[in-house]
mmCIF file as gemmi writes it, N, C-alpha and C atoms, coordinates in Angstrom:
data_model
loop_
_atom_site.group_PDB
_atom_site.id
_atom_site.type_symbol
_atom_site.label_atom_id
_atom_site.label_alt_id
_atom_site.label_comp_id
_atom_site.label_asym_id
_atom_site.label_entity_id
_atom_site.label_seq_id
_atom_site.pdbx_PDB_ins_code
_atom_site.Cartn_x
_atom_site.Cartn_y
_atom_site.Cartn_z
_atom_site.occupancy
_atom_site.B_iso_or_equiv
_atom_site.pdbx_formal_charge
_atom_site.auth_seq_id
_atom_site.auth_asym_id
_atom_site.pdbx_PDB_model_num
ATOM 1 N N . UNK Axp A 1 ? 100.465 25.978 160.701 1 0 ? 1 A 1
ATOM 2 C CA . UNK Axp A 1 ? 101.576 25.05 160.53 1 0 ? 1 A 1
ATOM 3 C C . UNK Axp A 1 ? 102.563 25.281 161.661 1 0 ? 1 A 1
ATOM 4 N N . UNK Axp A 2 ? 102.98 24.206 162.326 1 0 ? 2 A 1
ATOM 5 C CA . UNK Axp A 2 ? 103.945 24.352 163.41 1 0 ? 2 A 1
ATOM 6 C C . UNK Axp A 2 ? 105.366 24.281 162.881 1 0 ? 2 A 1
ATOM 7 N N . UNK Axp A 3 ? 106.345 24.526 163.751 1 0 ? 3 A 1
ATOM 8 C CA . UNK Axp A 3 ? 107.741 24.558 163.337 1 0 ? 3 A 1
ATOM 9 C C . UNK Axp A 3 ? 108.202 23.224 162.755 1 0 ? 3 A 1
ATOM 10 N N . UNK Axp A 4 ? 107.649 22.121 163.255 1 0 ? 4 A 1
ATOM 11 C CA . UNK Axp A 4 ? 108.046 20.802 162.766 1 0 ? 4 A 1
ATOM 12 C C . UNK Axp A 4 ? 107.626 20.577 161.317 1 0 ? 4 A 1
ATOM 13 N N . UNK Axp A 5 ? 106.643 21.301 160.838 1 0 ? 5 A 1
ATOM 14 C CA . UNK Axp A 5 ? 106.156 21.108 159.474 1 0 ? 5 A 1
ATOM 15 C C . UNK Axp A 5 ? 106.673 22.175 158.509 1 0 ? 5 A 1
ATOM 16 N N . UNK Axp A 6 ? 107.599 23.022 158.939 1 0 ? 6 A 1
ATOM 17 C CA . UNK Axp A 6 ? 108.121 24.043 158.044 1 0 ? 6 A 1
ATOM 18 C C . UNK Axp A 6 ? 109.417 23.557 157.401 1 0 ? 6 A 1
ATOM 19 N N . UNK Axp A 7 ? 109.811 24.165 156.316 1 0 ? 7 A 1
ATOM 20 C CA . UNK Axp A 7 ? 111.047 23.807 155.647 1 0 ? 7 A 1
ATOM 21 C C . UNK Axp A 7 ? 110.932 22.557 154.798 1 0 ? 7 A 1
ATOM 22 N N . UNK Axp A 8 ? 112.083 22.086 154.326 1 0 ? 8 A 1
ATOM 23 C CA . UNK Axp A 8 ? 112.124 20.937 153.422 1 0 ? 8 A 1
ATOM 24 C C . UNK Axp A 8 ? 111.576 19.679 154.071 1 0 ? 8 A 1
ATOM 25 N N . UNK Axp A 9 ? 111.898 19.455 155.34 1 0 ? 9 A 1
ATOM 26 C CA . UNK Axp A 9 ? 111.406 18.268 156.029 1 0 ? 9 A 1
ATOM 27 C C . UNK Axp A 9 ? 109.899 18.279 156.146 1 0 ? 9 A 1
ATOM 28 N N . UNK Axp A 10 ? 109.345 19.454 156.423 1 0 ? 10 A 1
ATOM 29 C CA . UNK Axp A 10 ? 107.892 19.579 156.51 1 0 ? 10 A 1
ATOM 30 C C . UNK Axp A 10 ? 107.23 19.35 155.174 1 0 ? 10 A 1
ATOM 31 N N . UNK Axp A 11 ? 107.834 19.874 154.114 1 0 ? 11 A 1
ATOM 32 C CA . UNK Axp A 11 ? 107.275 19.677 152.773 1 0 ? 11 A 1
ATOM 33 C C . UNK Axp A 11 ? 107.293 18.205 152.397 1 0 ? 11 A 1
ATOM 34 N N . UNK Axp A 12 ? 108.375 17.509 152.753 1 0 ? 12 A 1
ATOM 35 C CA . UNK Axp A 12 ? 108.464 16.081 152.449 1 0 ? 12 A 1
ATOM 36 C C . UNK Axp A 12 ? 107.417 15.299 153.244 1 0 ? 12 A 1
ATOM 37 N N . UNK Axp A 13 ? 107.18 15.696 154.491 1 0 ? 13 A 1
ATOM 38 C CA . UNK Axp A 13 ? 106.174 15.026 155.319 1 0 ? 13 A 1
ATOM 39 C C . UNK Axp A 13 ? 104.772 15.255 154.754 1 0 ? 13 A 1
ATOM 40 N N . UNK Axp A 14 ? 104.513 16.47 154.311 1 0 ? 14 A 1
ATOM 41 C CA . UNK Axp A 14 ? 103.209 16.779 153.706 1 0 ? 14 A 1
ATOM 42 C C . UNK Axp A 14 ? 103.028 15.979 152.423 1 0 ? 14 A 1
ATOM 43 N N . UNK Axp A 15 ? 104.069 15.898 151.605 1 0 ? 15 A 1
ATOM 44 C CA . UNK Axp A 15 ? 103.994 15.128 150.366 1 0 ? 15 A 1
ATOM 45 C C . UNK Axp A 15 ? 103.734 13.655 150.667 1 0 ? 15 A 1
ATOM 46 N N . UNK Axp A 16 ? 104.397 13.113 151.668 1 0 ? 16 A 1
ATOM 47 C CA . UNK Axp A 16 ? 104.175 11.705 152.037 1 0 ? 16 A 1
ATOM 48 C C . UNK Axp A 16 ? 102.726 11.5 152.459 1 0 ? 16 A 1
ATOM 49 N N . UNK Axp A 17 ? 102.182 12.424 153.233 1 0 ? 17 A 1
ATOM 50 C CA . UNK Axp A 17 ? 100.795 12.305 153.677 1 0 ? 17 A 1
ATOM 51 C C . UNK Axp A 17 ? 99.834 12.399 152.492 1 0 ? 17 A 1
ATOM 52 N N . UNK Axp A 18 ? 100.118 13.261 151.537 1 0 ? 18 A 1
ATOM 53 C CA . UNK Axp A 18 ? 99.286 13.357 150.329 1 0 ? 18 A 1
ATOM 54 C C . UNK Axp A 18 ? 99.301 12.039 149.553 1 0 ? 18 A 1
ATOM 55 N N . UNK Axp A 19 ? 100.465 11.423 149.438 1 0 ? 19 A 1
ATOM 56 C CA . UNK Axp A 19 ? 100.556 10.136 148.747 1 0 ? 19 A 1
ATOM 57 C C . UNK Axp A 19 ? 99.772 9.051 149.499 1 0 ? 19 A 1
ATOM 58 N N . UNK Axp A 20 ? 99.855 9.067 150.825 1 0 ? 20 A 1
ATOM 59 C CA . UNK Axp A 20 ? 99.094 8.093 151.617 1 0 ? 20 A 1
ATOM 60 C C . UNK Axp A 20 ? 97.598 8.291 151.411 1 0 ? 20 A 1
ATOM 61 N N . UNK Axp A 21 ? 97.144 9.538 151.465 1 0 ? 21 A 1
ATOM 62 C CA . UNK Axp A 21 ? 95.715 9.831 151.285 1 0 ? 21 A 1
ATOM 63 C C . UNK Axp A 21 ? 95.256 9.39 149.9 1 0 ? 21 A 1
ATOM 64 N N . UNK Axp A 22 ? 96.069 9.646 148.879 1 0 ? 22 A 1
ATOM 65 C CA . UNK Axp A 22 ? 95.738 9.251 147.518 1 0 ? 22 A 1
ATOM 66 C C . UNK Axp A 22 ? 95.567 7.738 147.433 1 0 ? 22 A 1
ATOM 67 N N . UNK Axp A 23 ? 96.476 7.008 148.048 1 0 ? 23 A 1
ATOM 68 C CA . UNK Axp A 23 ? 96.402 5.539 148.03 1 0 ? 23 A 1
ATOM 69 C C . UNK Axp A 23 ? 95.16 5.042 148.767 1 0 ? 23 A 1
ATOM 70 N N . UNK Axp A 24 ? 94.88 5.629 149.925 1 0 ? 24 A 1
ATOM 71 C CA . UNK Axp A 24 ? 93.702 5.224 150.706 1 0 ? 24 A 1
ATOM 72 C C . UNK Axp A 24 ? 92.432 5.436 149.902 1 0 ? 24 A 1
ATOM 73 N N . UNK Axp A 25 ? 92.305 6.572 149.249 1 0 ? 25 A 1
ATOM 74 C CA . UNK Axp A 25 ? 91.107 6.864 148.443 1 0 ? 25 A 1
ATOM 75 C C . UNK Axp A 25 ? 90.95 5.829 147.343 1 0 ? 25 A 1
ATOM 76 N N . UNK Axp A 26 ? 92.033 5.511 146.645 1 0 ? 26 A 1
ATOM 77 C CA . UNK Axp A 26 ? 91.965 4.54 145.545 1 0 ? 26 A 1
ATOM 78 C C . UNK Axp A 26 ? 91.584 3.145 146.044 1 0 ? 26 A 1
ATOM 79 N N . UNK Axp A 27 ? 92.155 2.719 147.172 1 0 ? 27 A 1
ATOM 80 C CA . UNK Axp A 27 ? 91.826 1.403 147.727 1 0 ? 27 A 1
ATOM 81 C C . UNK Axp A 27 ? 90.356 1.36 148.142 1 0 ? 27 A 1
ATOM 82 N N . UNK Axp A 28 ? 89.886 2.417 148.805 1 0 ? 28 A 1
ATOM 83 C CA . UNK Axp A 28 ? 88.493 2.452 149.24 1 0 ? 28 A 1
ATOM 84 C C . UNK Axp A 28 ? 87.544 2.409 148.044 1 0 ? 28 A 1
ATOM 85 N N . UNK Axp A 29 ? 87.858 3.137 146.988 1 0 ? 29 A 1
ATOM 86 C CA . UNK Axp A 29 ? 87.004 3.122 145.803 1 0 ? 29 A 1
ATOM 87 C C . UNK Axp A 29 ? 86.919 1.727 145.193 1 0 ? 29 A 1
ATOM 88 N N . UNK Axp A 30 ? 88.045 1.03 145.178 1 0 ? 30 A 1
ATOM 89 C CA . UNK Axp A 30 ? 88.053 -0.323 144.616 1 0 ? 30 A 1
ATOM 90 C C . UNK Axp A 30 ? 87.26 -1.302 145.468 1 0 ? 30 A 1
ATOM 91 N N . UNK Axp A 31 ? 87.098 -1.019 146.756 1 0 ? 31 A 1
ATOM 92 C CA . UNK Axp A 31 ? 86.37 -1.912 147.656 1 0 ? 31 A 1
ATOM 93 C C . UNK Axp A 31 ? 84.879 -1.597 147.724 1 0 ? 31 A 1
ATOM 94 N N . UNK Axp A 32 ? 84.483 -0.415 147.262 1 0 ? 32 A 1
ATOM 95 C CA . UNK Axp A 32 ? 83.085 0.019 147.372 1 0 ? 32 A 1
ATOM 96 C C . UNK Axp A 32 ? 82.229 -0.498 146.225 1 0 ? 32 A 1
ATOM 97 N N . UNK Axp A 33 ? 80.973 -0.761 146.527 1 0 ? 33 A 1
ATOM 98 C CA . UNK Axp A 33 ? 80.015 -1.123 145.483 1 0 ? 33 A 1
ATOM 99 C C . UNK Axp A 33 ? 79.559 0.148 144.77 1 0 ? 33 A 1
ATOM 100 N N . UNK Axp A 34 ? 78.918 -0.016 143.647 1 0 ? 34 A 1
ATOM 101 C CA . UNK Axp A 34 ? 78.362 1.125 142.926 1 0 ? 34 A 1
ATOM 102 C C . UNK Axp A 34 ? 77.368 1.91 143.767 1 0 ? 34 A 1
ATOM 103 N N . UNK Axp A 35 ? 76.555 1.192 144.528 1 0 ? 35 A 1
ATOM 104 C CA . UNK Axp A 35 ? 75.572 1.838 145.401 1 0 ? 35 A 1
ATOM 105 C C . UNK Axp A 35 ? 76.263 2.669 146.474 1 0 ? 35 A 1
ATOM 106 N N . UNK Axp A 36 ? 77.318 2.132 147.053 1 0 ? 36 A 1
ATOM 107 C CA . UNK Axp A 36 ? 78.06 2.87 148.074 1 0 ? 36 A 1
ATOM 108 C C . UNK Axp A 36 ? 78.703 4.125 147.494 1 0 ? 36 A 1
ATOM 109 N N . UNK Axp A 37 ? 79.29 3.985 146.307 1 0 ? 37 A 1
ATOM 110 C CA . UNK Axp A 37 ? 79.904 5.142 145.65 1 0 ? 37 A 1
ATOM 111 C C . UNK Axp A 37 ? 78.866 6.219 145.361 1 0 ? 37 A 1
ATOM 112 N N . UNK Axp A 38 ? 77.684 5.814 144.918 1 0 ? 38 A 1
ATOM 113 C CA . UNK Axp A 38 ? 76.623 6.772 144.62 1 0 ? 38 A 1
ATOM 114 C C . UNK Axp A 38 ? 76.202 7.534 145.879 1 0 ? 38 A 1
ATOM 115 N N . UNK Axp A 39 ? 76.091 6.819 146.986 1 0 ? 39 A 1
ATOM 116 C CA . UNK Axp A 39 ? 75.694 7.469 148.242 1 0 ? 39 A 1
ATOM 117 C C . UNK Axp A 39 ? 76.765 8.471 148.689 1 0 ? 39 A 1
ATOM 118 N N . UNK Axp A 40 ? 78.015 8.078 148.62 1 0 ? 40 A 1
ATOM 119 C CA . UNK Axp A 40 ? 79.102 8.974 148.999 1 0 ? 40 A 1
ATOM 120 C C . UNK Axp A 40 ? 79.119 10.192 148.083 1 0 ? 40 A 1
ATOM 121 N N . UNK Axp A 41 ? 78.934 9.967 146.786 1 0 ? 41 A 1
ATOM 122 C CA . UNK Axp A 41 ? 78.914 11.082 145.832 1 0 ? 41 A 1
ATOM 123 C C . UNK Axp A 41 ? 77.811 12.08 146.193 1 0 ? 41 A 1
ATOM 124 N N . UNK Axp A 42 ? 76.633 11.594 146.514 1 0 ? 42 A 1
ATOM 125 C CA . UNK Axp A 42 ? 75.525 12.473 146.909 1 0 ? 42 A 1
ATOM 126 C C . UNK Axp A 42 ? 75.903 13.303 148.135 1 0 ? 42 A 1
ATOM 127 N N . UNK Axp A 43 ? 76.499 12.667 149.121 1 0 ? 43 A 1
ATOM 128 C CA . UNK Axp A 43 ? 76.863 13.368 150.352 1 0 ? 43 A 1
ATOM 129 C C . UNK Axp A 43 ? 77.955 14.409 150.111 1 0 ? 43 A 1
ATOM 130 N N . UNK Axp A 44 ? 78.942 14.066 149.303 1 0 ? 44 A 1
ATOM 131 C CA . UNK Axp A 44 ? 80.016 15.011 149.01 1 0 ? 44 A 1
ATOM 132 C C . UNK Axp A 44 ? 79.519 16.18 148.162 1 0 ? 44 A 1
ATOM 133 N N . UNK Axp A 45 ? 78.644 15.884 147.21 1 0 ? 45 A 1
ATOM 134 C CA . UNK Axp A 45 ? 78.067 16.957 146.393 1 0 ? 45 A 1
ATOM 135 C C . UNK Axp A 45 ? 77.239 17.905 147.255 1 0 ? 45 A 1
ATOM 136 N N . UNK Axp A 46 ? 76.464 17.349 148.187 1 0 ? 46 A 1
ATOM 137 C CA . UNK Axp A 46 ? 75.655 18.173 149.078 1 0 ? 46 A 1
ATOM 138 C C . UNK Axp A 46 ? 76.533 19.052 149.966 1 0 ? 46 A 1
ATOM 139 N N . UNK Axp A 47 ? 77.711 18.551 150.321 1 0 ? 47 A 1
ATOM 140 C CA . UNK Axp A 47 ? 78.635 19.318 151.151 1 0 ? 47 A 1
ATOM 141 C C . UNK Axp A 47 ? 79.441 20.327 150.34 1 0 ? 47 A 1
ATOM 142 N N . UNK Axp A 48 ? 79.348 20.224 149 1 0 ? 48 A 1
ATOM 143 C CA . UNK Axp A 48 ? 80.05 21.16 148.124 1 0 ? 48 A 1
ATOM 144 C C . UNK Axp A 48 ? 81.543 20.905 148.009 1 0 ? 48 A 1
ATOM 145 N N . UNK Axp A 49 ? 81.967 19.669 148.195 1 0 ? 49 A 1
ATOM 146 C CA . UNK Axp A 49 ? 83.398 19.379 148.152 1 0 ? 49 A 1
ATOM 147 C C . UNK Axp A 49 ? 83.807 18.43 147.02 1 0 ? 49 A 1
ATOM 148 N N . UNK Axp A 50 ? 82.926 18.16 146.095 1 0 ? 50 A 1
ATOM 149 C CA . UNK Axp A 50 ? 83.235 17.187 145.045 1 0 ? 50 A 1
ATOM 150 C C . UNK Axp A 50 ? 84.246 17.674 144.022 1 0 ? 50 A 1
ATOM 151 N N . UNK Axp A 51 ? 84.292 18.943 143.726 1 0 ? 51 A 1
ATOM 152 C CA . UNK Axp A 51 ? 85.223 19.416 142.702 1 0 ? 51 A 1
ATOM 153 C C . UNK Axp A 51 ? 84.824 18.874 141.346 1 0 ? 51 A 1
ATOM 154 N N . UNK Axp A 52 ? 85.83 18.451 140.558 1 0 ? 52 A 1
ATOM 155 C CA . UNK Axp A 52 ? 85.554 17.911 139.222 1 0 ? 52 A 1
ATOM 156 C C . UNK Axp A 52 ? 84.989 16.502 139.288 1 0 ? 52 A 1
ATOM 157 N N . UNK Axp A 53 ? 85.078 15.876 140.429 1 0 ? 53 A 1
ATOM 158 C CA . UNK Axp A 53 ? 84.576 14.519 140.61 1 0 ? 53 A 1
ATOM 159 C C . UNK Axp A 53 ? 84.545 14.193 142.086 1 0 ? 53 A 1
ATOM 160 N N . UNK Axp A 54 ? 83.894 13.12 142.398 1 0 ? 54 A 1
ATOM 161 C CA . UNK Axp A 54 ? 83.683 12.763 143.795 1 0 ? 54 A 1
ATOM 162 C C . UNK Axp A 54 ? 84.986 12.637 144.583 1 0 ? 54 A 1
ATOM 163 N N . UNK Axp A 55 ? 86.048 12.149 143.972 1 0 ? 55 A 1
ATOM 164 C CA . UNK Axp A 55 ? 87.299 11.943 144.71 1 0 ? 55 A 1
ATOM 165 C C . UNK Axp A 55 ? 88.295 13.083 144.525 1 0 ? 55 A 1
ATOM 166 N N . UNK Axp A 56 ? 87.92 14.091 143.77 1 0 ? 56 A 1
ATOM 167 C CA . UNK Axp A 56 ? 88.796 15.244 143.515 1 0 ? 56 A 1
ATOM 168 C C . UNK Axp A 56 ? 90.16 14.781 142.977 1 0 ? 56 A 1
ATOM 169 N N . UNK Axp A 57 ? 90.142 13.764 142.121 1 0 ? 57 A 1
ATOM 170 C CA . UNK Axp A 57 ? 91.39 13.176 141.616 1 0 ? 57 A 1
ATOM 171 C C . UNK Axp A 57 ? 92.253 14.204 140.9 1 0 ? 57 A 1
ATOM 172 N N . UNK Axp A 58 ? 91.662 15.04 140.057 1 0 ? 58 A 1
ATOM 173 C CA . UNK Axp A 58 ? 92.449 16.034 139.328 1 0 ? 58 A 1
ATOM 174 C C . UNK Axp A 58 ? 93.043 17.071 140.27 1 0 ? 58 A 1
ATOM 175 N N . UNK Axp A 59 ? 92.24 17.532 141.224 1 0 ? 59 A 1
ATOM 176 C CA . UNK Axp A 59 ? 92.724 18.511 142.193 1 0 ? 59 A 1
ATOM 177 C C . UNK Axp A 59 ? 93.815 17.907 143.073 1 0 ? 59 A 1
ATOM 178 N N . UNK Axp A 60 ? 93.603 16.661 143.488 1 0 ? 60 A 1
ATOM 179 C CA . UNK Axp A 60 ? 94.572 15.967 144.334 1 0 ? 60 A 1
ATOM 180 C C . UNK Axp A 60 ? 95.889 15.778 143.594 1 0 ? 60 A 1
ATOM 181 N N . UNK Axp A 61 ? 95.824 15.368 142.331 1 0 ? 61 A 1
ATOM 182 C CA . UNK Axp A 61 ? 97.036 15.187 141.538 1 0 ? 61 A 1
ATOM 183 C C . UNK Axp A 61 ? 97.788 16.506 141.382 1 0 ? 61 A 1
ATOM 184 N N . UNK Axp A 62 ? 97.071 17.595 141.159 1 0 ? 62 A 1
ATOM 185 C CA . UNK Axp A 62 ? 97.719 18.906 141.009 1 0 ? 62 A 1
ATOM 186 C C . UNK Axp A 62 ? 98.455 19.306 142.286 1 0 ? 62 A 1
ATOM 187 N N . UNK Axp A 63 ? 97.857 19.041 143.43 1 0 ? 63 A 1
ATOM 188 C CA . UNK Axp A 63 ? 98.501 19.378 144.706 1 0 ? 63 A 1
ATOM 189 C C . UNK Axp A 63 ? 99.709 18.486 144.949 1 0 ? 63 A 1
ATOM 190 N N . UNK Axp A 64 ? 99.592 17.2 144.622 1 0 ? 64 A 1
ATOM 191 C CA . UNK Axp A 64 ? 100.72 16.282 144.782 1 0 ? 64 A 1
ATOM 192 C C . UNK Axp A 64 ? 101.881 16.721 143.891 1 0 ? 64 A 1
ATOM 193 N N . UNK Axp A 65 ? 101.593 17.076 142.652 1 0 ? 65 A 1
ATOM 194 C CA . UNK Axp A 65 ? 102.651 17.532 141.739 1 0 ? 65 A 1
ATOM 195 C C . UNK Axp A 65 ? 103.294 18.818 142.238 1 0 ? 65 A 1
ATOM 196 N N . UNK Axp A 66 ? 102.504 19.744 142.748 1 0 ? 66 A 1
ATOM 197 C CA . UNK Axp A 66 ? 103.052 20.986 143.289 1 0 ? 66 A 1
ATOM 198 C C . UNK Axp A 66 ? 103.943 20.696 144.495 1 0 ? 66 A 1
ATOM 199 N N . UNK Axp A 67 ? 103.502 19.796 145.363 1 0 ? 67 A 1
ATOM 200 C CA . UNK Axp A 67 ? 104.302 19.436 146.54 1 0 ? 67 A 1
ATOM 201 C C . UNK Axp A 67 ? 105.597 18.745 146.123 1 0 ? 67 A 1
ATOM 202 N N . UNK Axp A 68 ? 105.537 17.895 145.102 1 0 ? 68 A 1
ATOM 203 C CA . UNK Axp A 68 ? 106.75 17.236 144.608 1 0 ? 68 A 1
ATOM 204 C C . UNK Axp A 68 ? 107.748 18.271 144.094 1 0 ? 68 A 1
ATOM 205 N N . UNK Axp A 69 ? 107.251 19.295 143.405 1 0 ? 69 A 1
ATOM 206 C CA . UNK Axp A 69 ? 108.133 20.355 142.905 1 0 ? 69 A 1
ATOM 207 C C . UNK Axp A 69 ? 108.768 21.136 144.048 1 0 ? 69 A 1
ATOM 208 N N . UNK Axp A 70 ? 108.001 21.396 145.102 1 0 ? 70 A 1
ATOM 209 C CA . UNK Axp A 70 ? 108.533 22.116 146.268 1 0 ? 70 A 1
ATOM 210 C C . UNK Axp A 70 ? 109.613 21.297 146.955 1 0 ? 70 A 1
ATOM 211 N N . UNK Axp A 71 ? 109.343 19.994 147.131 1 0 ? 71 A 1
ATOM 212 C CA . UNK Axp A 71 ? 110.332 19.127 147.776 1 0 ? 71 A 1
ATOM 213 C C . UNK Axp A 71 ? 111.587 19.038 146.922 1 0 ? 71 A 1
ATOM 214 N N . UNK Axp A 72 ? 111.442 18.911 145.61 1 0 ? 72 A 1
ATOM 215 C CA . UNK Axp A 72 ? 112.599 18.835 144.717 1 0 ? 72 A 1
ATOM 216 C C . UNK Axp A 72 ? 113.418 20.126 144.789 1 0 ? 72 A 1
ATOM 217 N N . UNK Axp A 73 ? 112.733 21.252 144.777 1 0 ? 73 A 1
ATOM 218 C CA . UNK Axp A 73 ? 113.411 22.543 144.864 1 0 ? 73 A 1
ATOM 219 C C . UNK Axp A 73 ? 114.134 22.672 146.198 1 0 ? 73 A 1
ATOM 220 N N . UNK Axp A 74 ? 113.47 22.302 147.28 1 0 ? 74 A 1
ATOM 221 C CA . UNK Axp A 74 ? 114.062 22.397 148.615 1 0 ? 74 A 1
ATOM 222 C C . UNK Axp A 74 ? 115.286 21.485 148.75 1 0 ? 74 A 1
ATOM 223 N N . UNK Axp A 75 ? 115.218 20.312 148.117 1 0 ? 75 A 1
ATOM 224 C CA . UNK Axp A 75 ? 116.358 19.376 148.231 1 0 ? 75 A 1
ATOM 225 C C . UNK Axp A 75 ? 117.575 19.874 147.463 1 0 ? 75 A 1
ATOM 226 N N . UNK Axp A 76 ? 117.348 20.792 146.51 1 0 ? 76 A 1
ATOM 227 C CA . UNK Axp A 76 ? 118.459 21.38 145.758 1 0 ? 76 A 1
ATOM 228 C C . UNK Axp A 76 ? 118.958 22.67 146.41 1 0 ? 76 A 1
ATOM 229 N N . UNK Axp A 77 ? 118.371 22.994 147.558 1 0 ? 77 A 1
ATOM 230 C CA . UNK Axp A 77 ? 118.814 24.187 148.273 1 0 ? 77 A 1
ATOM 231 C C . UNK Axp A 77 ? 118.073 25.455 147.921 1 0 ? 77 A 1
ATOM 232 N N . UNK Axp A 78 ? 117.007 25.326 147.11 1 0 ? 78 A 1
ATOM 233 C CA . UNK Axp A 78 ? 116.212 26.489 146.752 1 0 ? 78 A 1
ATOM 234 C C . UNK Axp A 78 ? 115.222 26.823 147.836 1 0 ? 78 A 1
ATOM 235 N N . UNK Axp A 79 ? 114.642 27.988 147.747 1 0 ? 79 A 1
ATOM 236 C CA . UNK Axp A 79 ? 113.631 28.402 148.718 1 0 ? 79 A 1
ATOM 237 C C . UNK Axp A 79 ? 112.313 27.719 148.389 1 0 ? 79 A 1
ATOM 238 N N . UNK Axp A 80 ? 111.619 27.25 149.403 1 0 ? 80 A 1
ATOM 239 C CA . UNK Axp A 80 ? 110.332 26.596 149.194 1 0 ? 80 A 1
ATOM 240 C C . UNK Axp A 80 ? 109.208 27.561 149.397 1 0 ? 80 A 1
């Protein structure tokens, strides 16, 4: 992590990027056919990155919530 990504501003930037990634994943899933989703699932499972599901929705949500808590704490002057 570089100096630009440290502190409250960095945490907010990381949180924004997590929200963007979450939105992109959801839009792509809605645009994909069942066959396309199945192929992606096979590839992700083979790579060992599927987690609880192909899109790691539960893991992604947990990280987003943790980042939101860090940003909230930092905005109140607490240590992140």
